C-alpha angles and dihedrals in degrees: 000000000000094000091051092054092047092048092049092048090048092053092044091049091050091051092048091048091050091050091049091050092049091050091049092049092048090052090051091047092050090049091050093049090048091051092048092049090050090049091051091049091050091048091052091051092048092049090048092051091047090051092051091049091051091051092049091048091050090051092050092046091052092049092050091050091051092050092053090049098242115152123206 
């Protein structure tokens, strides 16, 4: 009788420990995915701002060339 109870509690403890480990790993995975999504969003915004800056610089360069009378 005593060995059966100990064996059952050992199996039950192993199952509970496995469930806790899986939940902890899933939380870490969700945090990692959230971080990666935030990093991708920030990269997209930075690339978009860089593209806008390049367009504005190209416009100003073209205006300055036209004012000096240079033809392409």
